[in-house]
N, C-alpha and C positions, 0 to 999 in steps of 0.2 A: 390420221394423226401420225406424225413421224418426228421423233425428237432425238437429240444426241445423248450419249452416255455422259455421266458426270458423277463426281462425289458430291452428294447433295446435302444441303442444310436441312435441319429438322422441320422448320416451318415450310420449306419448299417441298419436302417429302410428303407432308400432310396434304398440301395442295395437289401434288401429283397423284396421291391415292384417290382423292376426290375426282380428279380428271379421269383416271382409269376406271373408276366406278361408273362413270357416265358413258363408258364405251357401249355402243349399240350392239345388241345381240346379233350374232351372225351365224349363218348355217355352216360357215367354214371353220376349220379348227384354229383355235387361239392357243398358242403355247405360252404357258407361264412357267418359267424356269428359275429355280433358286439354287445357287451354288455356294458352297463353302470353299472359298478360294485361298484360304490361309495356306502358306507354305510350311513344310515340315522343317526340321532342324538342318536339313541338307538343301533347303531352298526349292524343293520340288512340290508341285501341285498334285492333287489326287482326284481330279474330277474328269480327266480325259476319258477313262474307261466308262464312266457313267454316261457321258455324252454319247460315245459310240454305241453303247448298248441300248440306252433308252430312246434316243432320237431315231436311230436307223431302224430299230425294231418296230417302232410305232409307225414309221413311214410306210411300211409294208402292209399295215392293217387297212389302209385306205384302198378303194377300188382302183385298179390301173386306169390311167387316162382320165380319172375324175378330177374335177376342180379342187376338191378337198386335198387330194394327194399332190397335185401340182403346187398348191399353196404351201403345203407342209414341207415338201422337198425344197422349195425356195427358202423357206424359213430355216431349215437345217443348214443349208449352205451358207446363209448369211450369219447365222449364229456361230458356226465354226470359224468363219473368217474374222468375225468380231473378236472371238476369244483369242485367236492367234495374233491379232494386230493391235487391239485397243484396250485389252485388260491391263490395268496398271499393276505393277508389282506390289504396291502398298495396299491394294484392295483386299479386304478380308471376306466380303460377302457381295454377291451379285444377284440382282433381281432383274429378269429380262422377260419382256412380253412381245410376242410377234404374231402377225397374221398377214402374210404377203398378199393374200387375196382381198383383204380389206384395205385398199389404198396404201399398200406397203406399210401397214402399221408395224412399228418397231420402237420400243422404249426400253432403255437399259439404265439401271441405277447401280453405280458402284459405291460400296459402303465400307467405311473403316470398321463398323460393327460386324462381328462375325455372324454367320448363320449356322445353326446347329447341325444341319445335314443338307444333302443334295435332294432336291425335290423337283418333279415335273408334273404339271397338270395340263391336260389337253381338253379344252372345253369350248364353249361358244362365247365366252367373255373372260377377261383376265381374272385370275385367282389372286385375291388381295390379302387374305387372312395372314399369311406369313409376313408380309411387308408391314401390316398393321401391328403385328406382335413385336417387330423390331423397334418401332417407335415407342411402344409401351415399355420395353425392357431397357432402352437407352434414351431416357428423356433429356430435355434441354433444361439447364439450370446454371446458376452462377456460383462460383467458389472463390473465396477470398482467403489467401494465406498471408499473414502479416506478422511483423514484429514492431518494435517501437520506432524503427527508422525507415522501414520500407514495406511495400505490400505488392503482391501479385494478384491480379483479378482476372479470373478466367470465365469464359462462357463455354460450357461443354454440351455436347449433344451427339447422339449416335456414336458414342464412344470415341469422340475426337474433339479437338480444340477448335472452337469456332472463332474465338477472339481472345486476346490477352492484352491487359493494360498493366502498367507498372507505376507505382507511386514511390518516389524517393524524396525524403525530406532533407533539407539542407542542414548540415551539422555546423556547430560553432567549433572553432579551433580551441585547443587547450590553452593557448597563450591568451585568448580572450577571456577565459574564465579562471585563469590561474590566481588572480588576486581576489576572487569573490569569496565571501564567507560560505560555510557549508549550507546555511539556511537559504541564502540567495541562490546558490547553485541548485538546491533541491527544488525551489520554486520555479527556477528557469526550466529545469528538466520536466517538471510536471506540466508546465505550460507548453513546452515543446512537444511532449507526447500527446497532449490533448489536441493541439493544432494538427499534428500528424493524423490522428484518428479522424478528425473532422474532414481533412483533405481526402482521406481514403473513402469515407462515406459519401462525399460529394461525387467522386468519380463513380462509385458503385451506384449511386442513385441515377446518374446519367446513363450508365450502361443498362441498368434494369429497365428504365423507361424506354430507352431506344430499342432494346431487344424484346420487350414484352415478357420479361422473366417472371415466373411465378414462385420459384423456390431459390433460396440462398443457403449455402453451407459456409460457415466460418471456420477457419483453422488458424492457430497461432499459439503464442505462449501465454503464461498466466498473468503477464503484465498488460499486454495489449488488448486481450479479449474483453476484460471489464471496461476498458476505456471505449472500445467500440460499442459495446452493449449500452453504455450509459448515454451515448450521444445518438443512438439510433432513432430515426423518425418513426412514427407509427406506421407509415407506408412501408418502410423497409423491415421493421420489426415483425410485421405480420407474415413476412416471407421467409424468415430464418427458421430452418427446420432442425439444425444440429450445429454443434460446436465441437471441433476436433482438435487434438493436440498434434500439430505438425510444425516442423522447423521451416523457416523461410527458405532454406536451401533444398527442401525436398524436391526430388526430380518431378517434372511435370506428369509423367506417366503414373507415378505413385500417388500424386495429388488426385489425378483422375480416378484411379481405382478406389482410393479411400473415400472420396466424396460420392462416387457412384454407389458404393455400399450404403452410405447414409441416405441417399435418395431412395434406394430400394426399401430400406426400413420405413421411410416415410410413405412410400407407395403402399406398403403392406398395411400401415395404419389407416391410410385414406380408403383403401379397399374395404377394410373391416367396417369403417364408419358408414360408407356408402351403402353397403349391403344391409347393415343393421337398420339404417334409416328406411331403405326400400321395403324390407320385410315388415317393418313397423307400420309403414303406410298401407301395405297390402292387408295386414291383419286387422287394421282399424277401418278398413273399407275406403281408404284414400285413393289417390290417383296413382295406382300401381297394379301391375299384373305380374304373375310368375308362371314359369313352366313354358315349354316349347309351344303348344297349341295357342295359348292366349297371347304370348308375345308376338308370334307370327301374325295372328289375327289383328292385333293392334297396329303392327307395322303396316299391314296391307291397307289399313284405314288412315294412315298418317297420324295416328294418335300419339306416337312415342316421342318423348323428350330425350331420354337417355336409356340405352340398353346396358345392362351389366351382364357380361358373357364370360362364363368360366372357360379358361384355356384348355380344360380337360373334357369339355363337352363331347360326348360320343356321337357317332354318326346317326343322323336322322334318316330313317328308312320310311319315307313318305310314299305317296302315290306316284309311282314312276310314270304312269300314263299321263297324269296331269303335268308333271314336270318336263316330260319329253326325254329323249335319249341323251345320255351324258357319257363322256369319257374322261374320268378323273383318275389320274395316275400319280403314284408317289413311291418313294423307296422305303417307306416305313409304315407301320401300322397306325402311327399317329396321323400321318398325312392322309391315310385312307379314311380316317374318321372325321375329316374336316368339312364334309359336305354341308352339314347343318350350320356350322359356324360361318362358313362362307356365305350361305344363303342369308343368315341374319345380318351379317356385316354389310352385305351388298344392299339389302333392303333398307338398313339404317342410313347408309350413305345416300341412297336415292330419295329418301324422304326427309333429309335434313336433320336426322336424329343423331345425337352423339352415341358413340359405342365405346365402352370402357372394358378392356379385357382384365378379368380377375384371375390372378395366378394361383391363389390358394384354393385348391379344389374343394376344401371343406366348407367354405363360406356359402356357396350356393348349392351344395350337394342335396340338401333337403327340399329344394324347390325345382329340381330338374336341371340345374346348371345355368339357368338364365332367368332374368327378371327385367322389368322395364318400368321407369317412371313415365307418366302420361301427361300430355298437355291438357287433355280434356277427356271426359267420359261420355259415351253415347247416352 
């Protein structure tokens, strides 16, 4: 498998994660490289020293003249050339996967969303947990910023703008309304505002259906918001998660940050509800299991519908002889504790189960950091 680098859309990134999860286990080293490529105030990157130290040091750990070392050295050379010639200045995070010995496997994903730190994993298949976490932290959603005369409709995802639509209502000139009575003028303005709200919602409905949007955030003034809410269809109303006070002239970046904060609040509520429901099913003897051993057993049998996995889950120290030799490297203690999370995520992907990462560590703390809803019970 060999694909080009690109700034990827959220739905395509989810598909790419599934494709990478299907990568066949190989005896050769597979590099999974995550870089924070944000520039500082002086426009400088800070990952070059990390690349030199981590990649070149690891290359020397493979036996001279071995196939593993030859593959790894080719990967290092290609990665360095790629970083020098193909990394875009606007990119804030890079995920790169390479194994030259496996049919020149090379996949690179450039993201507007930042990565918290530089990480490298050398294993026998791609390490996907960090990439999955990005999709969790920067979801796709629609945002509407409106007043009584215009509206801006955004689709955001991975901390970038996927699309933008504008609605501008036609105004009547002052000369046309100069001879009207106050009552007539007020009726006209009311009808005008209602028509504008209807037009905004028609565009929004089209965008939501086309993009498969699950969540909507409204923003606007105290006049237009009630008009929009009054005319909302049940289809759209069920997707609205928050209403913010933002001026129609608010810069796009500020709209993104404010609405993303609203999305994170909604995600926290959803997490709490899902965990509560899962534990309730478990306690009542329903289709649910909790804890590492039972979740892994259910995954191995293909029973799992959805895994709820704490992002703070600590490293699983299982039977190394059964799992085989592994070389998992990272620049942080958090990265070094990702082994179990990666195992659970990979097994979920391979068996068609959903996997939701839970960011509040307290929610799953009492059940070992992981639980799963089941399709069936033996």
